[in-house]
A tleap script that builds the chain and sets N, CA, C and O, in Angstrom:
source leaprc.protein.ff14SB
mol = sequence {
  NMET GLU ASN PHE LEU LYS ILE ILE ASN GLY
  GLU ILE PRO SER VAL LYS LEU TYR GLU ASP
  SER LYS CYS ILE VAL ILE LEU ASP ILE ASN
  PRO VAL ALA LYS GLY HIE CYS LEU ILE ILE
  PRO LYS GLN VAL PHE ALA THR VAL GLY GLU
  CYS PRO ILE GLU LEU LEU SER HIE LEU PHE
  ASP VAL VAL LYS LEU VAL ASP ALA LYS GLN
  ARG LYS VAL LEU ALA CYS ASP ALA THR ASN
  ILE PHE ILE ASN ASN GLY LYS ALA ALA GLY
  GLN GLU ILE PRO HIE LEU HIE ILE HIE VAL
  VAL PRO ARG TYR GLU ASN ASP GLY LYS LYS
  ILE ALA ALA LYS HIE ASP GLU TYR VAL LYS
  GLY GLU MET LEU ILE LEU GLY GLN ALA LEU
  LYS CILE
}
set mol.1.N position { 18.738 26.897 6.102 }
set mol.1.CA position { 17.994 25.563 6.033 }
set mol.1.C position { 16.738 25.316 5.573 }
set mol.1.O position { 15.801 25.909 6.107 }
set mol.2.N position { 16.595 24.760 4.924 }
set mol.2.CA position { 14.741 24.454 4.602 }
set mol.2.C position { 13.796 24.098 5.421 }
set mol.2.O position { 13.521 22.914 5.611 }
set mol.3.N position { 13.138 25.162 6.049 }
set mol.3.CA position { 11.931 24.520 7.120 }
set mol.3.C position { 11.570 22.913 7.997 }
set mol.3.O position { 11.506 22.564 9.176 }
set mol.4.N position { 11.346 22.060 6.274 }
set mol.4.CA position { 11.143 20.626 7.276 }
set mol.4.C position { 12.062 20.302 7.784 }
set mol.4.O position { 11.899 19.689 8.839 }
set mol.5.N position { 13.392 20.529 7.328 }
set mol.5.CA position { 14.762 20.233 8.146 }
set mol.5.C position { 14.884 20.986 9.230 }
set mol.5.O position { 15.292 20.562 10.311 }
set mol.6.N position { 14.463 22.395 8.945 }
set mol.6.CA position { 14.583 22.501 10.495 }
set mol.6.C position { 12.904 21.732 11.171 }
set mol.6.O position { 12.778 21.631 12.391 }
set mol.7.N position { 12.189 21.437 10.581 }
set mol.7.CA position { 10.579 20.769 11.755 }
set mol.7.C position { 12.035 19.431 12.232 }
set mol.7.O position { 12.548 19.536 13.346 }
set mol.8.N position { 12.426 18.508 11.436 }
set mol.8.CA position { 12.413 17.236 11.409 }
set mol.8.C position { 14.064 17.586 12.785 }
set mol.8.O position { 14.134 16.940 13.831 }
set mol.9.N position { 14.927 18.459 12.474 }
set mol.9.CA position { 15.828 18.323 14.006 }
set mol.9.C position { 15.428 19.214 14.863 }
set mol.9.O position { 16.287 19.725 15.580 }
set mol.10.N position { 14.249 19.557 14.982 }
set mol.10.CA position { 13.482 20.435 16.258 }
set mol.10.C position { 13.734 21.443 16.448 }
set mol.10.O position { 13.958 21.765 17.614 }
set mol.11.N position { 13.809 22.334 15.493 }
set mol.11.CA position { 14.560 23.265 15.487 }
set mol.11.C position { 13.558 24.185 15.027 }
set mol.11.O position { 13.982 25.322 14.820 }
set mol.12.N position { 12.044 23.936 14.764 }
set mol.12.CA position { 11.110 25.035 14.980 }
set mol.12.C position { 10.155 23.840 15.181 }
set mol.12.O position { 10.274 22.823 14.497 }
set mol.13.N position { 9.306 23.960 16.028 }
set mol.13.CA position { 8.253 23.317 16.690 }
set mol.13.C position { 6.883 23.072 15.889 }
set mol.13.O position { 6.169 23.806 15.207 }
set mol.14.N position { 6.832 21.881 16.222 }
set mol.14.CA position { 5.552 21.398 15.682 }
set mol.14.C position { 4.544 20.376 16.500 }
set mol.14.O position { 4.791 19.910 17.613 }
set mol.15.N position { 3.451 20.144 15.780 }
set mol.15.CA position { 2.806 18.476 16.037 }
set mol.15.C position { 3.432 17.232 15.723 }
set mol.15.O position { 2.975 16.603 14.769 }
set mol.16.N position { 4.523 16.710 16.445 }
set mol.16.CA position { 4.562 15.658 15.481 }
set mol.16.C position { 3.831 14.370 15.857 }
set mol.16.O position { 3.690 14.026 17.030 }
set mol.17.N position { 3.511 13.885 15.133 }
set mol.17.CA position { 2.336 12.444 15.191 }
set mol.17.C position { 3.291 11.168 15.168 }
set mol.17.O position { 2.979 10.048 15.574 }
set mol.18.N position { 4.078 11.412 14.813 }
set mol.18.CA position { 4.741 9.928 14.390 }
set mol.18.C position { 6.440 9.972 13.445 }
set mol.18.O position { 6.682 10.689 12.474 }
set mol.19.N position { 7.383 8.997 14.099 }
set mol.19.CA position { 8.613 9.321 13.702 }
set mol.19.C position { 9.318 7.710 13.676 }
set mol.19.O position { 9.145 6.820 14.509 }
set mol.20.N position { 10.078 7.678 12.548 }
set mol.20.CA position { 10.885 6.546 12.776 }
set mol.20.C position { 12.237 7.216 12.326 }
set mol.20.O position { 12.719 8.311 12.617 }
set mol.21.N position { 12.665 6.249 11.563 }
set mol.21.CA position { 14.108 6.354 10.901 }
set mol.21.C position { 14.324 7.091 9.253 }
set mol.21.O position { 15.265 7.400 8.521 }
set mol.22.N position { 13.011 7.128 9.232 }
set mol.22.CA position { 13.063 7.235 7.943 }
set mol.22.C position { 12.240 8.490 7.827 }
set mol.22.O position { 12.064 9.137 6.794 }
set mol.23.N position { 11.889 8.680 8.700 }
set mol.23.CA position { 10.534 9.749 8.291 }
set mol.23.C position { 9.589 10.522 9.285 }
set mol.23.O position { 9.051 9.837 10.155 }
set mol.24.N position { 9.296 12.029 9.251 }
set mol.24.CA position { 8.025 12.511 10.315 }
set mol.24.C position { 6.729 12.549 10.227 }
set mol.24.O position { 6.542 12.075 9.106 }
set mol.25.N position { 5.538 12.839 10.737 }
set mol.25.CA position { 4.287 12.336 9.973 }
set mol.25.C position { 4.690 14.535 11.486 }
set mol.25.O position { 5.516 14.852 12.342 }
set mol.26.N position { 3.290 15.301 10.734 }
set mol.26.CA position { 2.880 16.354 11.464 }
set mol.26.C position { 1.817 16.763 11.363 }
set mol.26.O position { 1.409 16.623 10.210 }
set mol.27.N position { 1.136 17.211 11.999 }
set mol.27.CA position { -0.256 18.176 11.441 }
set mol.27.C position { 0.856 19.806 10.579 }
set mol.27.O position { 1.793 20.548 10.873 }
set mol.28.N position { -0.223 19.520 9.315 }
set mol.28.CA position { 0.347 20.668 8.441 }
set mol.28.C position { -0.448 22.433 9.349 }
set mol.28.O position { -1.573 22.764 9.725 }
set mol.29.N position { 0.816 23.040 9.336 }
set mol.29.CA position { 0.078 24.072 10.099 }
set mol.29.C position { -0.783 25.505 8.952 }
set mol.29.O position { -1.055 26.692 9.129 }
set mol.30.N position { -0.938 24.564 7.866 }
set mol.30.CA position { -2.124 25.386 7.261 }
set mol.30.C position { -3.030 24.282 6.814 }
set mol.30.O position { -2.681 23.938 5.684 }
set mol.31.N position { -3.967 23.645 7.208 }
set mol.31.CA position { -4.675 22.074 6.861 }
set mol.31.C position { -6.148 23.355 5.960 }
set mol.31.O position { -6.642 24.474 5.821 }
set mol.32.N position { -6.117 21.772 5.612 }
set mol.32.CA position { -7.354 22.003 4.104 }
set mol.32.C position { -8.446 21.756 5.308 }
set mol.32.O position { -9.511 22.367 5.394 }
set mol.33.N position { -8.256 21.341 5.683 }
set mol.33.CA position { -9.566 20.460 7.134 }
set mol.33.C position { -8.972 20.309 8.383 }
set mol.33.O position { -7.760 20.114 8.297 }
set mol.34.N position { -9.385 20.331 9.439 }
set mol.34.CA position { -8.097 19.921 11.032 }
set mol.34.C position { -8.229 18.570 11.079 }
set mol.34.O position { -9.183 17.792 11.051 }
set mol.35.N position { -6.589 18.437 11.190 }
set mol.35.CA position { -6.140 16.988 11.552 }
set mol.35.C position { -5.628 16.914 9.676 }
set mol.35.O position { -5.530 15.746 9.302 }
set mol.36.N position { -5.377 17.772 8.767 }
set mol.36.CA position { -4.545 17.306 7.784 }
set mol.36.C position { -3.576 17.331 8.252 }
set mol.36.O position { -3.262 18.183 9.084 }
set mol.37.N position { -2.661 16.203 7.766 }
set mol.37.CA position { -1.062 15.571 8.369 }
set mol.37.C position { -0.277 15.846 6.924 }
set mol.37.O position { -0.830 15.970 5.831 }
set mol.38.N position { 0.972 15.900 7.162 }
set mol.38.CA position { 2.283 15.823 6.294 }
set mol.38.C position { 2.899 14.407 6.408 }
set mol.38.O position { 2.655 13.985 7.538 }
set mol.39.N position { 3.312 13.880 5.982 }
set mol.39.CA position { 4.491 12.575 5.822 }
set mol.39.C position { 5.549 13.233 4.665 }
set mol.39.O position { 5.316 13.552 3.499 }
set mol.40.N position { 6.949 13.316 5.542 }
set mol.40.CA position { 7.655 14.177 5.374 }
set mol.40.C position { 9.097 12.942 5.601 }
set mol.40.O position { 9.410 12.637 6.751 }
set mol.41.N position { 9.818 12.368 4.467 }
set mol.41.CA position { 10.882 12.259 4.585 }
set mol.41.C position { 11.732 13.140 5.151 }
set mol.41.O position { 11.635 14.359 5.012 }
set mol.42.N position { 12.980 12.305 6.100 }
set mol.42.CA position { 14.004 13.081 6.813 }
set mol.42.C position { 15.086 13.124 6.153 }
set mol.42.O position { 15.963 13.865 6.596 }
set mol.43.N position { 15.361 12.339 4.883 }
set mol.43.CA position { 16.486 12.442 3.571 }
set mol.43.C position { 15.777 13.399 2.518 }
set mol.43.O position { 14.798 12.997 1.889 }
set mol.44.N position { 16.152 14.317 2.391 }
set mol.44.CA position { 15.593 15.298 1.068 }
set mol.44.C position { 16.047 14.868 -0.337 }
set mol.44.O position { 17.111 14.616 -0.902 }
set mol.45.N position { 15.015 14.896 -0.570 }
set mol.45.CA position { 14.112 14.400 -2.282 }
set mol.45.C position { 13.742 15.500 -2.491 }
set mol.45.O position { 13.314 16.077 -1.491 }
set mol.46.N position { 13.725 16.183 -3.630 }
set mol.46.CA position { 13.225 17.049 -4.004 }
set mol.46.C position { 11.595 16.556 -4.533 }
set mol.46.O position { 10.615 16.941 -3.895 }
set mol.47.N position { 11.462 15.744 -5.658 }
set mol.47.CA position { 10.158 15.173 -6.323 }
set mol.47.C position { 10.390 13.308 -6.051 }
set mol.47.O position { 11.168 12.594 -5.418 }
set mol.48.N position { 9.134 13.114 -7.006 }
set mol.48.CA position { 9.129 11.549 -6.364 }
set mol.48.C position { 10.401 10.626 -7.540 }
set mol.48.O position { 11.010 9.559 -7.469 }
set mol.49.N position { 10.331 11.561 -8.373 }
set mol.49.CA position { 11.332 10.383 -9.535 }
set mol.49.C position { 12.684 11.025 -8.170 }
set mol.49.O position { 11.717 11.376 -7.494 }
set mol.50.N position { 13.131 11.174 -7.847 }
set mol.50.CA position { 14.491 11.627 -7.067 }
set mol.50.C position { 14.575 10.780 -5.987 }
set mol.50.O position { 15.628 10.206 -5.710 }
set mol.51.N position { 13.425 10.629 -5.264 }
set mol.51.CA position { 12.919 9.427 -4.195 }
set mol.51.C position { 13.373 7.988 -4.356 }
set mol.51.O position { 13.108 7.676 -5.517 }
set mol.52.N position { 14.139 6.604 -3.493 }
set mol.52.CA position { 14.406 5.834 -4.675 }
set mol.52.C position { 13.386 5.169 -4.039 }
set mol.52.O position { 13.182 5.443 -2.856 }
set mol.53.N position { 12.474 4.069 -4.782 }
set mol.53.CA position { 11.157 2.947 -4.215 }
set mol.53.C position { 11.208 2.804 -2.937 }
set mol.53.O position { 10.347 3.149 -2.128 }
set mol.54.N position { 12.369 2.217 -2.700 }
set mol.54.CA position { 12.027 1.549 -0.991 }
set mol.54.C position { 11.797 2.641 -0.033 }
set mol.54.O position { 11.391 2.297 1.076 }
set mol.55.N position { 11.933 3.567 -0.197 }
set mol.55.CA position { 11.933 4.915 0.542 }
set mol.55.C position { 10.155 5.379 -0.011 }
set mol.55.O position { 9.240 5.841 0.670 }
set mol.56.N position { 10.181 5.148 -0.966 }
set mol.56.CA position { 8.417 5.702 -1.332 }
set mol.56.C position { 7.888 4.583 -0.707 }
set mol.56.O position { 6.768 4.754 -1.188 }
set mol.57.N position { 7.770 3.701 -0.120 }
set mol.57.CA position { 7.019 2.164 -0.358 }
set mol.57.C position { 7.138 2.351 1.420 }
set mol.57.O position { 6.166 1.951 2.061 }
set mol.58.N position { 8.226 2.905 2.130 }
set mol.58.CA position { 7.665 3.171 3.289 }
set mol.58.C position { 6.858 4.352 3.342 }
set mol.58.O position { 5.708 4.287 3.774 }
set mol.59.N position { 7.213 5.111 3.057 }
set mol.59.CA position { 6.233 6.241 3.214 }
set mol.59.C position { 5.371 6.283 2.938 }
set mol.59.O position { 4.728 6.996 3.709 }
set mol.60.N position { 4.415 5.642 1.648 }
set mol.60.CA position { 2.868 4.834 1.987 }
set mol.60.C position { 2.343 3.753 2.347 }
set mol.60.O position { 1.285 3.166 2.116 }
set mol.61.N position { 3.583 3.512 3.174 }
set mol.61.CA position { 2.873 2.631 4.622 }
set mol.61.C position { 2.740 3.150 6.101 }
set mol.61.O position { 2.391 2.649 7.170 }
set mol.62.N position { 3.144 4.292 5.704 }
set mol.62.CA position { 3.053 5.354 6.831 }
set mol.62.C position { 1.854 6.284 6.478 }
set mol.62.O position { 1.085 6.610 7.382 }
set mol.63.N position { 1.647 6.752 5.124 }
set mol.63.CA position { 0.287 6.994 4.935 }
set mol.63.C position { -1.051 5.990 5.448 }
set mol.63.O position { -2.148 6.366 5.861 }
set mol.64.N position { -0.626 4.832 5.293 }
set mol.64.CA position { -1.858 4.048 5.859 }
set mol.64.C position { -1.935 4.019 6.938 }
set mol.64.O position { -2.913 3.388 7.339 }
set mol.65.N position { -1.154 4.551 7.870 }
set mol.65.CA position { -1.049 3.955 9.305 }
set mol.65.C position { -2.052 5.486 9.470 }
set mol.65.O position { -3.165 5.398 9.988 }
set mol.66.N position { -1.695 6.395 9.139 }
set mol.66.CA position { -2.181 8.139 8.792 }
set mol.66.C position { -3.445 7.670 8.370 }
set mol.66.O position { -4.062 7.650 9.435 }
set mol.67.N position { -4.183 7.300 7.539 }
set mol.67.CA position { -5.640 6.883 6.904 }
set mol.67.C position { -6.355 6.255 7.722 }
set mol.67.O position { -7.555 6.463 7.898 }
set mol.68.N position { -5.522 5.243 8.425 }
set mol.68.CA position { -6.772 4.279 9.603 }
set mol.68.C position { -6.584 5.352 10.519 }
set mol.68.O position { -7.702 5.760 10.834 }
set mol.69.N position { -5.633 6.039 11.129 }
set mol.69.CA position { -5.851 6.872 12.223 }
set mol.69.C position { -6.651 7.588 12.332 }
set mol.69.O position { -7.372 7.411 13.314 }
set mol.70.N position { -6.977 8.780 11.406 }
set mol.70.CA position { -7.767 9.588 11.369 }
set mol.70.C position { -9.533 9.205 10.490 }
set mol.70.O position { -10.552 9.894 10.450 }
set mol.71.N position { -9.248 7.922 9.942 }
set mol.71.CA position { -10.972 6.948 10.253 }
set mol.71.C position { -11.520 7.287 11.553 }
set mol.71.O position { -12.529 7.910 11.885 }
set mol.72.N position { -10.293 6.532 12.410 }
set mol.72.CA position { -10.866 5.853 13.791 }
set mol.72.C position { -10.838 7.075 14.771 }
set mol.72.O position { -11.747 7.200 15.592 }
set mol.73.N position { -9.794 7.991 14.701 }
set mol.73.CA position { -10.106 8.927 15.554 }
set mol.73.C position { -11.097 10.189 15.221 }
set mol.73.O position { -12.159 10.452 15.785 }
set mol.74.N position { -10.521 10.829 14.252 }
set mol.74.CA position { -11.920 12.207 13.799 }
set mol.74.C position { -13.363 11.765 12.579 }
set mol.74.O position { -14.324 12.412 12.164 }
set mol.75.N position { -12.790 10.137 12.300 }
set mol.75.CA position { -14.240 9.064 12.017 }
set mol.75.C position { -14.767 9.729 10.966 }
set mol.75.O position { -15.997 9.785 10.977 }
set mol.76.N position { -14.111 10.347 9.892 }
set mol.76.CA position { -14.144 11.134 8.559 }
set mol.76.C position { -14.661 9.841 7.877 }
set mol.76.O position { -14.628 8.706 8.353 }
set mol.77.N position { -15.203 10.275 6.525 }
set mol.77.CA position { -15.744 9.362 5.715 }
set mol.77.C position { -14.453 8.774 4.786 }
set mol.77.O position { -14.309 7.610 4.410 }
set mol.78.N position { -13.445 10.070 4.496 }
set mol.78.CA position { -12.748 9.481 3.603 }
set mol.78.C position { -11.512 10.165 3.801 }
set mol.78.O position { -11.294 10.449 4.978 }
set mol.79.N position { -10.439 10.590 2.781 }
set mol.79.CA position { -9.089 10.866 2.740 }
set mol.79.C position { -8.719 11.408 1.640 }
set mol.79.O position { -9.019 10.694 0.683 }
set mol.80.N position { -7.990 12.740 1.241 }
set mol.80.CA position { -7.570 13.292 0.123 }
set mol.80.C position { -5.890 13.032 0.339 }
set mol.80.O position { -5.314 13.401 1.362 }
set mol.81.N position { -5.208 12.345 -0.776 }
set mol.81.CA position { -3.873 11.715 -0.470 }
set mol.81.C position { -3.113 12.219 -1.511 }
set mol.81.O position { -3.006 11.542 -2.534 }
set mol.82.N position { -2.408 13.610 -1.395 }
set mol.82.CA position { -1.897 13.567 -2.504 }
set mol.82.C position { -0.144 14.814 -2.128 }
set mol.82.O position { 0.294 15.683 -1.374 }
set mol.83.N position { 0.156 14.059 -3.212 }
set mol.83.CA position { 2.076 15.010 -3.523 }
set mol.83.C position { 1.858 15.893 -4.394 }
set mol.83.O position { 1.037 15.574 -5.254 }
set mol.84.N position { 2.415 17.129 -4.485 }
set mol.84.CA position { 2.484 18.471 -5.014 }
set mol.84.C position { 4.267 18.341 -5.618 }
set mol.84.O position { 5.274 18.807 -5.084 }
set mol.85.N position { 4.167 17.680 -6.665 }
set mol.85.CA position { 5.249 16.639 -7.283 }
set mol.85.C position { 6.362 17.718 -7.961 }
set mol.85.O position { 7.218 17.375 -8.776 }
set mol.86.N position { 6.216 18.765 -7.577 }
set mol.86.CA position { 6.763 19.906 -8.524 }
set mol.86.C position { 6.848 21.373 -8.251 }
set mol.86.O position { 6.500 21.492 -7.077 }
set mol.87.N position { 7.000 21.999 -8.512 }
set mol.87.CA position { 6.649 23.699 -8.613 }
set mol.87.C position { 5.835 24.324 -9.161 }
set mol.87.O position { 5.458 25.475 -8.940 }
set mol.88.N position { 5.290 23.094 -10.434 }
set mol.88.CA position { 4.383 23.568 -10.992 }
set mol.88.C position { 3.475 23.206 -10.699 }
set mol.88.O position { 2.549 23.862 -11.176 }
set mol.89.N position { 3.036 22.010 -9.786 }
set mol.89.CA position { 2.250 21.568 -9.426 }
set mol.89.C position { 2.093 22.071 -7.931 }
set mol.89.O position { 1.621 21.401 -7.013 }
set mol.90.N position { 2.446 23.029 -7.871 }
set mol.90.CA position { 1.757 24.010 -6.439 }
set mol.90.C position { 2.987 23.623 -5.407 }
set mol.90.O position { 3.041 24.321 -4.395 }
set mol.91.N position { 3.986 22.581 -5.554 }
set mol.91.CA position { 5.268 22.422 -4.676 }
set mol.91.C position { 5.489 23.610 -3.962 }
set mol.91.O position { 5.630 24.500 -4.801 }
set mol.92.N position { 5.596 24.095 -2.746 }
set mol.92.CA position { 6.256 25.662 -2.363 }
set mol.92.C position { 7.538 25.020 -1.666 }
set mol.92.O position { 8.501 25.787 -1.694 }
set mol.93.N position { 7.788 23.749 -1.025 }
set mol.93.CA position { 9.005 23.496 -0.307 }
set mol.93.C position { 9.886 22.272 -0.983 }
set mol.93.O position { 9.682 21.099 -0.669 }
set mol.94.N position { 10.825 22.646 -1.887 }
set mol.94.CA position { 11.212 21.248 -2.774 }
set mol.94.C position { 11.905 20.163 -1.634 }
set mol.94.O position { 13.132 20.232 -1.555 }
set mol.95.N position { 11.302 19.291 -0.856 }
set mol.95.CA position { 11.585 18.513 -0.215 }
set mol.95.C position { 10.038 17.757 -0.188 }
set mol.95.O position { 8.984 18.198 0.269 }
set mol.96.N position { 10.333 16.406 -0.881 }
set mol.96.CA position { 8.966 15.477 -1.303 }
set mol.96.C position { 8.489 15.544 0.382 }
set mol.96.O position { 9.131 15.658 1.426 }
set mol.97.N position { 6.862 15.397 0.024 }
set mol.97.CA position { 6.229 14.983 1.270 }
set mol.97.C position { 4.068 15.127 0.953 }
set mol.97.O position { 3.173 15.830 0.482 }
set mol.98.N position { 4.328 14.056 1.549 }
set mol.98.CA position { 2.579 13.742 1.111 }
set mol.98.C position { 1.696 14.027 2.379 }
set mol.98.O position { 1.959 13.721 3.542 }
set mol.99.N position { 0.152 14.940 1.703 }
set mol.99.CA position { -0.452 15.111 2.057 }
set mol.99.C position { -1.456 14.536 2.711 }
set mol.99.O position { -2.326 14.442 1.845 }
set mol.100.N position { -1.829 14.146 3.575 }
set mol.100.CA position { -3.009 13.211 4.213 }
set mol.100.C position { -3.983 14.445 5.053 }
set mol.100.O position { -3.787 15.135 6.054 }
set mol.101.N position { -5.238 14.289 3.960 }
set mol.101.CA position { -6.519 15.346 4.773 }
set mol.101.C position { -7.503 14.576 4.931 }
set mol.101.O position { -7.716 13.708 4.085 }
set mol.102.N position { -8.316 14.713 6.030 }
set mol.102.CA position { -9.363 13.862 6.562 }
set mol.102.C position { -10.746 15.000 6.040 }
set mol.102.O position { -10.922 16.151 6.438 }
set mol.103.N position { -11.575 14.232 5.058 }
set mol.103.CA position { -12.516 14.579 4.389 }
set mol.103.C position { -14.004 13.785 4.584 }
set mol.103.O position { -14.147 12.621 4.209 }
set mol.104.N position { -15.018 14.516 5.179 }
set mol.104.CA position { -16.417 14.405 5.704 }
set mol.104.C position { -17.401 14.685 4.384 }
set mol.104.O position { -17.062 15.516 3.541 }
set mol.105.N position { -18.237 14.178 4.306 }
set mol.105.CA position { -19.800 13.790 3.507 }
set mol.105.C position { -20.380 15.178 3.477 }
set mol.105.O position { -20.836 15.677 4.506 }
set mol.106.N position { -20.377 15.810 2.340 }
set mol.106.CA position { -20.787 17.774 2.018 }
set mol.106.C position { -20.214 18.482 3.342 }
set mol.106.O position { -20.995 19.014 4.131 }
set mol.107.N position { -18.772 18.472 3.571 }
set mol.107.CA position { -18.008 19.031 4.035 }
set mol.107.C position { -17.906 20.612 2.876 }
set mol.107.O position { -17.352 21.535 3.473 }
set mol.108.N position { -18.190 20.853 1.923 }
set mol.108.CA position { -18.127 21.545 1.138 }
set mol.108.C position { -17.015 22.105 0.349 }
set mol.108.O position { -16.922 22.973 -0.518 }
set mol.109.N position { -16.026 21.131 1.082 }
set mol.109.CA position { -14.669 21.408 0.315 }
set mol.109.C position { -14.270 20.676 -0.996 }
set mol.109.O position { -14.547 19.505 -1.254 }
set mol.110.N position { -13.597 21.513 -1.763 }
set mol.110.CA position { -13.472 20.436 -3.135 }
set mol.110.C position { -11.555 20.707 -3.754 }
set mol.110.O position { -11.042 21.716 -4.239 }
set mol.111.N position { -11.232 19.980 -3.596 }
set mol.111.CA position { -9.935 19.857 -4.301 }
set mol.111.C position { -10.134 18.987 -5.535 }
set mol.111.O position { -10.818 17.966 -5.484 }
set mol.112.N position { -9.507 19.417 -6.681 }
set mol.112.CA position { -10.245 19.586 -7.955 }
set mol.112.C position { -9.331 19.909 -8.768 }
set mol.112.O position { -8.917 20.911 -8.186 }
set mol.113.N position { -8.489 19.785 -9.987 }
set mol.113.CA position { -7.955 20.389 -11.339 }
set mol.113.C position { -9.105 20.770 -12.501 }
set mol.113.O position { -10.215 20.252 -12.625 }
set mol.114.N position { -8.709 21.468 -13.035 }
set mol.114.CA position { -9.940 21.628 -13.551 }
set mol.114.C position { -9.416 20.671 -15.177 }
set mol.114.O position { -8.266 20.715 -15.612 }
set mol.115.N position { -10.179 20.140 -15.620 }
set mol.115.CA position { -10.407 19.574 -16.861 }
set mol.115.C position { -9.739 20.063 -18.130 }
set mol.115.O position { -9.341 21.165 -18.507 }
set mol.116.N position { -9.751 19.320 -18.448 }
set mol.116.CA position { -9.034 19.565 -19.834 }
set mol.116.C position { -9.287 18.473 -21.169 }
set mol.116.O position { -9.063 17.283 -20.949 }
set mol.117.N position { -9.616 18.768 -22.143 }
set mol.117.CA position { -9.925 18.010 -23.150 }
set mol.117.C position { -8.732 17.703 -24.366 }
set mol.117.O position { -7.770 18.460 -24.501 }
set mol.118.N position { -8.947 16.432 -25.261 }
set mol.118.CA position { -8.513 16.137 -26.388 }
set mol.118.C position { -9.258 16.751 -27.474 }
set mol.118.O position { -10.417 17.160 -27.540 }
set mol.119.N position { -7.928 16.700 -28.636 }
set mol.119.CA position { -8.744 16.859 -30.020 }
set mol.119.C position { -9.094 15.913 -30.365 }
set mol.119.O position { -9.303 15.108 -29.457 }
set mol.120.N position { -9.309 15.528 -31.481 }
set mol.120.CA position { -9.827 14.346 -32.027 }
set mol.120.C position { -8.191 13.694 -32.598 }
set mol.120.O position { -7.136 14.172 -33.014 }
set mol.121.N position { -8.747 12.367 -32.321 }
set mol.121.CA position { -7.087 11.579 -32.313 }
set mol.121.C position { -5.809 11.713 -31.317 }
set mol.121.O position { -4.970 10.815 -31.250 }
set mol.122.N position { -5.746 12.638 -30.723 }
set mol.122.CA position { -4.646 13.347 -29.876 }
set mol.122.C position { -4.208 12.385 -28.787 }
set mol.122.O position { -3.046 12.088 -28.509 }
set mol.123.N position { -6.196 11.597 -27.766 }
set mol.123.CA position { -5.679 10.632 -26.901 }
set mol.123.C position { -4.733 9.630 -27.295 }
set mol.123.O position { -3.803 9.160 -26.640 }
set mol.124.N position { -5.177 9.327 -28.681 }
set mol.124.CA position { -4.338 7.900 -29.026 }
set mol.124.C position { -2.821 8.250 -29.122 }
set mol.124.O position { -1.931 7.765 -28.423 }
set mol.125.N position { -2.684 9.159 -30.094 }
set mol.125.CA position { -1.297 9.349 -30.313 }
set mol.125.C position { -0.747 9.763 -28.594 }
set mol.125.O position { 0.096 8.958 -28.200 }
set mol.126.N position { -0.985 10.501 -27.908 }
set mol.126.CA position { -0.604 10.785 -26.495 }
set mol.126.C position { -0.148 9.434 -26.032 }
set mol.126.O position { 0.950 8.932 -25.795 }
set mol.127.N position { -1.500 8.995 -25.987 }
set mol.127.CA position { -1.397 7.213 -25.599 }
set mol.127.C position { 0.091 6.654 -25.714 }
set mol.127.O position { 0.849 6.502 -24.757 }
set mol.128.N position { 0.360 6.396 -26.950 }
set mol.128.CA position { 1.062 5.519 -27.444 }
set mol.128.C position { 2.741 6.146 -27.123 }
set mol.128.O position { 3.679 5.497 -26.660 }
set mol.129.N position { 2.729 7.877 -27.620 }
set mol.129.CA position { 3.894 8.124 -26.899 }
set mol.129.C position { 4.342 7.937 -25.211 }
set mol.129.O position { 5.518 7.776 -24.888 }
set mol.130.N position { 3.208 7.987 -24.206 }
set mol.130.CA position { 3.388 7.956 -22.543 }
set mol.130.C position { 3.620 6.152 -22.464 }
set mol.130.O position { 3.921 5.612 -21.399 }
set mol.131.N position { 3.437 5.412 -23.678 }
set mol.131.CA position { 3.438 4.034 -22.570 }
set mol.131.C position { 4.885 3.412 -22.416 }
set mol.131.O position { 5.893 3.347 -23.120 }
set mol.132.N position { 4.476 2.955 -21.068 }
set mol.132.CA position { 5.418 2.208 -20.741 }
set mol.132.C position { 6.064 0.441 -21.186 }
set mol.132.O position { 7.076 -0.002 -20.643 }
savepdb mol mol.pdb
quit
């Protein structure tokens, strides 16, 4: 059984901050910053694409609660909210989860991807192909 299910089932200890019938919120054991939280659905879906929209909506309602609590209790200036959506994106556990990381002005941390560049005309072609 993967670690998130063991945490959900109480087989691995965690600092649980919130729980309802659909998800839990825990402190990340390897935080980017103190107070870094994970919102984890109780039902296993590897990626956003596999997760029903109703559950994603609920998870983001909980993200808003976590964000507000971090800003109030930790007096953080901002938060990073992100999902590593698949192995190539850095997802280490194939169980969808959302990170909420408290941030402070001048904290010296940077969560950023290396930028890429389009060659002439490539952006328009790709834009047409990706239209929804």
